C-alpha positions as CSV (number, residue, x, y, z in Angstrom):
1,M,-0.1,-0.1,0.3
2,L,2.9,2.3,0.1
3,G,1.7,2.9,-3.9
4,L,-1.0,5.0,-2.5
5,K,1.5,7.8,-1.5
6,A,3.6,7.5,-5.0
7,S,2.4,10.0,-6.8
8,S,2.7,12.3,-4.0
9,V,6.0,12.0,-3.7
10,V,6.9,13.0,-7.4
11,W,4.5,16.4,-7.2
12,R,6.7,17.6,-4.4
13,F,9.6,17.5,-7.1
14,K,7.7,18.1,-10.0
15,G,4.7,20.3,-8.7
16,D,2.3,18.7,-11.4
17,N,-1.3,18.6,-10.2
18,Y,-1.7,15.6,-12.2
19,F,0.4,13.8,-9.7
20,R,-1.3,15.4,-6.9
21,Q,-5.3,13.9,-7.9
22,R,-3.6,10.8,-9.1
23,S,-2.6,10.0,-5.6
24,M,-5.9,11.6,-3.9
25,S,-8.1,9.2,-6.5
26,A,-5.8,6.3,-5.6
27,V,-6.5,6.7,-2.1
28,D,-10.6,7.6,-2.8
29,L,-11.2,4.5,-4.9
30,T,-9.1,2.0,-2.8
31,F,-11.2,2.8,0.0
32,T,-14.6,3.3,-1.7
33,Y,-14.3,-0.3,-3.2
34,H,-11.9,-2.6,-1.4
35,G,-11.7,-0.4,2.8
36,S,-12.7,-2.1,5.6
37,A,-13.9,-0.8,8.6
38,S,-10.8,-1.2,10.5
39,G,-9.3,0.9,8.3
40,T,-7.0,-1.3,6.0
41,V,-7.8,-2.6,2.4
42,L,-9.3,-5.8,1.6
43,A,-6.8,-8.1,-0.4
44,D,-5.6,-10.7,0.3
45,E,-2.8,-10.5,-2.2
46,W,-5.6,-9.6,-5.0
47,Q,-8.2,-6.9,-4.7
48,R,-11.2,-9.0,-5.4
49,D,-14.2,-7.5,-3.8
50,N,-15.9,-6.3,-0.5
51,A,-17.1,-9.3,0.7
52,Q,-16.4,-9.7,4.6
53,Y,-14.8,-12.9,4.5
54,I,-11.6,-11.1,1.8
55,A,-9.0,-10.3,4.1
56,S,-5.9,-7.8,4.5
57,E,-2.1,-8.5,5.4
58,L,-0.5,-6.8,8.9
59,C,1.9,-5.7,6.0
60,T,-1.3,-3.6,4.5
61,A,-1.8,-2.5,7.8
62,V,1.8,-1.3,8.6
63,E,2.2,0.5,5.1
64,T,-1.7,1.9,4.9
65,S,-0.7,3.8,7.8
66,Y,2.5,5.4,6.2
67,S,1.6,6.5,3.2
68,L,-1.7,7.8,4.5
69,A,0.1,10.3,7.2
70,Y,2.8,11.0,4.9
71,M,-0.6,12.3,2.8
72,Y,-1.4,14.2,5.2
73,Q,1.5,16.0,6.2
74,V,2.1,17.0,1.8
75,F,-1.9,17.5,1.4
76,G,-3.3,18.9,4.4
77,D,-6.2,17.4,4.3
78,N,-7.7,16.0,7.8
79,K,-9.1,12.8,6.4
80,Y,-5.8,11.0,6.0
81,A,-5.0,11.9,9.3
82,D,-8.4,10.0,10.4
83,R,-7.5,7.0,8.2
84,T,-4.2,6.7,9.9
85,E,-5.4,6.6,13.0
86,T,-7.8,4.0,12.7
87,T,-6.0,1.6,10.9
88,L,-2.8,1.7,13.9
89,F,-5.8,1.6,16.8
90,N,-7.6,-1.5,15.1
91,A,-6.1,-2.8,11.5
92,M,-2.6,-3.2,13.2
93,P,-3.7,-4.4,16.8
94,V,-6.0,-6.8,16.0
95,M,-3.7,-8.6,14.1
96,M,-1.0,-9.1,16.9
97,S,-1.3,-10.9,20.5
98,G,-0.7,-8.2,23.5
99,D,2.6,-9.2,24.3
100,K,3.4,-8.5,20.2
101,W,5.1,-12.1,20.0
102,T,2.6,-13.4,17.5
103,H,0.5,-12.1,15.1
104,S,-1.4,-13.2,11.9
105,Y,-1.0,-13.0,8.7
106,M,-4.3,-12.5,7.4
107,S,-7.5,-10.8,9.2
108,S,-10.7,-10.6,8.0
109,P,-13.9,-8.1,9.1
110,N,-15.9,-11.3,10.2
111,M,-13.1,-13.5,11.4
112,P,-14.8,-15.8,14.8
113,F,-12.1,-18.3,14.1
114,A,-8.5,-18.0,14.2
115,V,-7.6,-21.9,13.6
116,S,-6.3,-24.0,11.2
117,T,-8.2,-24.7,7.9
118,I,-6.2,-27.4,6.9
119,Q,-8.4,-30.7,5.9
120,S,-8.1,-34.3,7.2
121,D,-6.9,-34.9,3.6
122,G,-3.9,-32.2,3.7
123,S,-5.9,-29.6,1.7
124,V,-7.3,-26.1,2.5
125,P,-10.3,-24.7,1.2
126,P,-9.1,-21.7,-1.2
127,V,-11.1,-19.3,0.8
128,F,-8.4,-16.4,-0.3
129,T,-6.1,-16.3,-3.1
130,T,-2.1,-17.0,-2.5
131,A,-2.4,-17.4,1.2
132,N,-4.2,-21.1,1.7
133,S,-1.5,-22.4,3.8
134,G,-5.1,-23.3,6.2
135,V,-3.0,-21.0,8.9
136,S,-2.7,-17.3,7.7
137,T,-5.1,-16.1,10.3
138,T,-3.4,-18.1,13.3
139,F,-1.4,-16.5,15.5
140,G,2.3,-16.8,15.4
141,M,6.0,-15.8,14.8
142,E,5.6,-16.5,10.9
143,P,2.2,-18.1,10.5
144,Q,2.3,-17.5,6.6
145,Y,4.9,-15.3,4.9
146,P,7.8,-13.9,6.8
147,C,7.4,-10.3,5.1
148,C,4.7,-9.3,7.9
149,T,7.4,-11.2,10.8
150,V,10.3,-8.2,9.9
151,N,7.5,-5.5,8.8
152,H,5.1,-5.1,11.5
153,P,7.6,-3.6,14.2
154,Q,7.0,-0.4,11.7
155,G,4.1,0.4,12.7
156,Y,3.2,1.7,15.7
157,P,7.3,3.7,15.4
158,K,6.4,5.9,12.1
159,F,3.2,6.7,14.0
160,V,4.5,8.4,16.9
161,S,7.4,10.0,14.2
162,N,4.7,11.3,12.5
163,S,2.9,12.2,15.1
164,W,4.3,15.8,15.6
165,V,4.8,18.0,12.6
166,S,6.5,21.5,12.3
167,R,3.8,24.0,10.4
168,G,5.4,27.2,9.2
169,S,8.6,28.9,11.1
170,R,7.1,29.5,14.5
171,G,4.2,26.5,14.2
172,L,4.5,22.8,15.9
173,A,1.5,20.6,15.4
174,H,0.1,17.8,17.1
175,A,-1.3,15.8,13.4
176,L,-1.9,12.1,15.0
177,L,-3.5,12.0,18.3
178,G,-1.7,9.9,21.2
179,S,0.5,10.0,24.1
180,T,4.0,11.0,22.7
181,T,6.4,13.6,24.3
182,V,8.4,16.1,22.0
183,N,11.4,17.8,22.4
184,T,12.4,20.3,19.5
185,N,13.3,24.4,18.3
186,V,10.1,26.1,17.5
187,N,10.6,29.7,16.5
188,G,14.5,29.9,18.0
189,G,13.5,28.4,21.1
190,D,13.7,25.0,22.9
191,V,10.2,23.9,23.1
192,S,9.4,20.4,25.4
193,I,5.4,18.9,25.2
194,Q,4.1,15.9,26.8
195,C,0.5,14.9,26.0
196,T,-1.0,12.3,28.5
197,T,-3.8,11.1,27.7
198,N,-5.3,7.0,27.4
199,Y,-6.8,8.4,23.7
200,P,-8.2,6.9,22.1
201,F,-10.0,4.9,24.9
202,T,-11.0,8.3,26.5
203,N,-11.4,12.1,24.9
204,S,-9.1,13.9,27.0
205,L,-5.7,14.5,26.1
206,S,-3.5,16.9,28.8
207,Y,-0.7,19.0,27.6
208,S,2.3,19.9,29.5
209,I,4.5,22.5,27.6
210,T,7.8,24.6,28.7
211,A,8.9,27.2,26.3
212,A,11.5,29.1,25.5
213,N,10.1,31.7,23.5
214,D,6.9,32.4,22.2
215,F,5.4,30.0,19.4
216,D,1.9,28.4,17.7
217,L,0.9,25.3,18.5
218,Y,-2.0,23.4,16.2
219,L,-4.1,20.5,17.6
220,R,-5.8,17.8,15.2
221,V,-9.6,18.2,15.4
222,P,-10.6,14.8,13.9
223,D,-13.2,15.2,11.1
224,W,-16.2,13.2,13.5
225,L,-15.8,15.3,16.3
226,N,-18.6,16.8,17.8
227,L,-17.5,20.3,18.1
228,E,-20.1,21.9,20.4
229,T,-19.6,18.9,23.0
230,S,-15.7,19.9,22.7
231,K,-13.7,21.7,25.1
232,L,-10.0,23.3,25.1
233,A,-8.9,24.9,28.4
234,V,-5.6,26.8,28.0
235,T,-3.5,27.9,31.6
236,R,-0.5,30.0,32.0
237,S,1.7,29.8,34.4
238,A,3.8,32.7,35.8
239,A,6.7,32.2,38.5
240,G,5.3,28.4,39.0
241,K,2.1,29.1,39.3
242,A,-1.7,29.4,37.5
243,S,-2.1,32.6,36.5
244,S,-4.8,32.5,33.9
245,T,-7.1,29.9,32.4
246,T,-8.9,30.4,29.4
247,N,-11.6,28.6,27.4
248,V,-11.1,28.4,23.4
249,P,-13.8,27.3,21.4
250,V,-12.9,24.2,19.3
251,A,-13.0,25.1,15.2
252,S,-10.9,23.4,12.3
253,D,-8.8,25.6,10.1
254,G,-9.3,24.0,6.9
255,T,-6.7,21.3,7.4
256,G,-8.1,19.6,10.7
257,M,-5.9,22.1,12.8
258,Q,-7.1,24.3,16.5
259,K,-4.4,27.2,16.6
260,I,-3.3,28.0,20.3
261,A,-0.8,31.1,20.8
262,I,1.7,29.8,23.3
263,S,3.7,32.1,25.6
264,K,7.1,31.7,26.7
265,G,6.9,29.5,30.3
266,T,5.1,26.7,31.1
267,T,1.3,26.5,30.0
268,T,-1.0,23.9,30.4
269,I,-3.4,22.5,27.8
270,S,-7.0,20.5,28.5
271,Y,-8.3,19.2,24.8
272,S,-11.9,17.4,25.6
273,L,-13.3,15.8,22.7
274,G,-16.6,15.6,21.6
275,I,-17.5,11.8,21.4
276,S,-20.6,9.6,20.7
277,P,-21.3,6.5,19.3
278,R,-21.3,6.1,15.4
279,V,-22.7,4.5,13.1
280,E,-21.3,3.8,9.4
281,S,-23.3,1.9,6.8
282,L,-21.1,0.0,4.5
283,A,-21.5,-3.0,2.0
284,D,-24.7,-5.6,2.0
285,K,-26.2,-3.0,4.0
286,T,-24.0,-3.5,6.7
287,V,-23.2,-1.3,9.5
288,A,-19.5,-0.4,11.6
289,I,-19.8,0.8,14.8
290,F,-17.6,3.0,16.4
291,W,-16.6,5.5,19.1
292,G,-14.1,8.4,17.5
293,N,-11.7,6.4,15.7
294,L,-11.5,3.0,17.8
295,L,-13.5,0.4,15.8
296,Y,-16.0,-2.1,17.8
297,A,-17.0,-5.8,17.2
298,L,-19.2,-8.1,18.3
299,D,-17.5,-9.9,21.7
300,V,-17.7,-13.7,20.0
301,G,-15.9,-14.9,23.4
302,Y,-12.4,-16.4,23.5
303,T,-10.6,-19.4,23.5
304,K,-7.7,-20.5,22.6
305,T,-4.4,-23.1,22.6
306,T,-0.9,-22.9,21.4
307,S,1.9,-25.1,20.0
308,L,5.2,-24.6,19.4
309,P,6.4,-22.4,16.9
310,H,6.0,-23.7,12.6
311,A,7.9,-22.4,9.9
312,Y,5.5,-20.7,7.4
313,G,6.0,-24.1,5.2
314,D,6.0,-26.6,7.0
315,P,2.3,-26.2,9.3
316,N,1.7,-29.9,9.1
317,S,5.2,-30.4,11.2
318,S,5.1,-30.7,15.3
319,G,6.7,-26.9,15.6
320,I,10.6,-25.9,16.2
321,G,12.1,-26.4,19.2
322,G,15.2,-24.8,21.2
323,L,14.2,-21.7,19.8
324,P,16.2,-19.3,22.2
325,F,13.3,-17.2,23.1
326,K,10.1,-18.9,25.1
327,Q,7.7,-16.0,24.6
328,L,7.6,-17.8,20.9
329,R,4.5,-20.2,19.8
330,D,1.4,-20.1,18.1
331,E,-1.6,-19.9,19.4
332,Y,-5.3,-21.0,17.6
333,I,-7.7,-18.7,18.9
334,N,-11.5,-19.7,18.7
335,S,-15.1,-17.9,19.5
336,T,-17.2,-19.4,22.7
337,K,-20.1,-17.1,21.6
338,E,-22.9,-17.3,18.9
339,W,-21.5,-15.0,15.7
340,N,-24.2,-15.0,13.5
341,V,-25.8,-11.7,14.5
342,A,-27.9,-8.9,13.3
343,I,-28.2,-5.8,15.6
344,D,-30.2,-3.2,16.0
345,P,-28.2,-0.2,16.3
346,S,-30.9,2.3,18.1
347,T,-30.5,0.5,20.7
348,I,-26.9,0.8,21.5
349,K,-25.0,2.7,24.8
350,Y,-21.6,2.9,25.7
351,N,-20.0,2.4,28.6
352,G,-17.0,4.1,28.9
353,I,-13.9,4.7,31.9
354,G,-12.7,8.0,33.2
355,A,-9.1,10.2,31.7
356,G,-7.8,9.3,35.0
357,D,-8.4,5.3,35.1
358,K,-5.7,2.9,35.0
359,M,-5.3,1.1,32.1
360,P,-4.0,-2.4,31.2
361,D,-0.8,-3.6,29.7
362,P,-1.2,-4.9,27.5
363,I,-4.4,-2.7,26.2
364,F,-5.2,-4.9,23.1
365,E,-6.4,-8.6,24.8
366,H,-9.8,-10.0,25.0
367,N,-11.3,-8.1,28.4
368,A,-8.5,-6.0,29.3
369,P,-10.1,-2.4,27.7
370,A,-12.9,-1.9,30.5
371,N,-15.0,0.3,27.4
372,F,-17.9,-1.6,26.0
373,M,-21.0,-1.0,24.5
374,T,-24.6,-3.3,24.6
375,V,-26.9,-3.2,21.4
376,D,-30.2,-5.6,21.1
377,G,-29.9,-8.1,18.3
378,C,-30.6,-11.3,17.2
379,Q,-29.1,-14.9,15.4
380,I,-30.2,-15.3,11.8
381,K,-29.2,-17.7,9.7
382,W,-25.8,-17.2,8.1
383,D,-23.7,-19.8,5.7
384,L,-20.3,-20.7,6.4
385,K,-18.2,-19.9,2.9
386,M,-16.0,-23.7,2.0
387,G,-17.3,-24.6,5.6
388,V,-14.9,-22.2,7.3
389,T,-15.5,-19.1,7.3
390,P,-18.4,-16.9,7.5
391,D,-19.7,-16.3,4.0
392,R,-21.0,-12.7,2.9
393,V,-23.9,-11.6,4.5
394,P,-27.2,-12.8,3.7
395,S,-29.8,-10.4,2.9
396,D,-32.4,-12.2,4.8
397,R,-32.8,-10.8,8.3
398,T,-35.0,-13.0,9.7
399,C,-34.5,-13.5,12.9
400,T,-33.7,-17.4,14.4
401,S,-33.8,-16.7,17.7
402,E,-35.2,-14.2,21.0
403,R,-34.2,-10.3,20.7
404,K,-31.2,-10.5,23.4
405,T,-28.9,-8.0,24.3
406,Y,-24.8,-8.4,23.2
407,R,-21.9,-6.9,24.2
408,L,-18.9,-5.5,21.6
409,I,-15.6,-4.5,22.8
410,P,-12.8,-2.3,20.8
411,Y,-11.9,-4.0,17.4
412,G,-8.3,-4.0,18.3
413,A,-8.7,-6.5,21.4
414,A,-11.2,-8.7,19.6
415,K,-8.4,-11.2,17.9
416,V,-11.9,-13.1,16.4
417,H,-14.9,-10.9,15.9
418,M,-17.2,-9.7,13.7
419,S,-17.4,-6.2,13.0
420,E,-19.2,-5.3,9.8
421,M,-22.8,-6.4,10.9
422,P,-26.2,-6.9,9.5
423,T,-28.9,-4.9,11.0
424,V,-32.5,-5.7,12.3
425,Q,-34.9,-3.2,13.5
426,F,-37.1,-4.0,16.5
């Protein structure tokens, strides 16, 4: 997916708007026809269609997020920053165990099983195009081609390195929101900023700023934000004491940035994002449920077995012993609850956590995040494709069970999941 930004790189050198439009169109067309709610691109080696069983590589999430972060810096279009965060907070963590010692090669929007699909006769149902080893959605050291084993560690470092950007001669901008620290020189003076937050699990960001000279700080305002319920409070200190607090209306300058004039000395900023559950319509009359940039998925339960790690070309062996790190393993994860569920989005209720609440570490593990939603729904008839994974979402949404309240959890923590869900109306 590095090709998404290729024409924008050329545009910077040539200045021909043909390349600018080519890069922007590449993103628009790719996500219109092959985009996943998690922020990645549905392409199990090939871009085929938008069926919910089509998978994406972990490499795709890494490279898509990097391309989008680059394009935000080049073009200043806020949607690229939003997409970057969506990919890094959803598509990346869902494909890795919390300790990062195992990862999956492929993950699908609707995937309640991450187990071997190798049949008793050794055959593998060809759900995917080339990644048909039978274990490409399981978790391990090298569940499929080794590209993702060596590529996935770039994802979060590139996100952090692109989080802060300069803007003009006297500006510093927090482009990708998250808990980070930056030490740099702006307007001829040293600047140190620490952003403390549990975002994207909470809606509050706190900034502690020390500056040798005056400068302009820019904070990103996501496009999905509710401006009316968002708040900015700026407190300036003199001689170590708070001297004044100013409430600033949150607004976007067209590039998704809110400008705040910072005086030399010490300043603290409290930034509260107006967030509520958001429903996005997708293919086949399905929906995806968000809270901010966090995608939520149906909690289908969780159980796993482990084994010695396998080389990707030899999934039927007993595994590789004698490796120097005991954390190396393969994991096979299954669901323990019903997955064939249609929901009524009008019944969604959100249960969050406070800005100061302690977060588990690692956070992207099943049952680790305290955030969840509830929604009413029912089971429907839903066939398996080739007997191994949920087929395309059926058009018949007739309930085959009683109405029930289901739980939605952050997608990144739901290693098995259903995230693009059919709807019913009660």
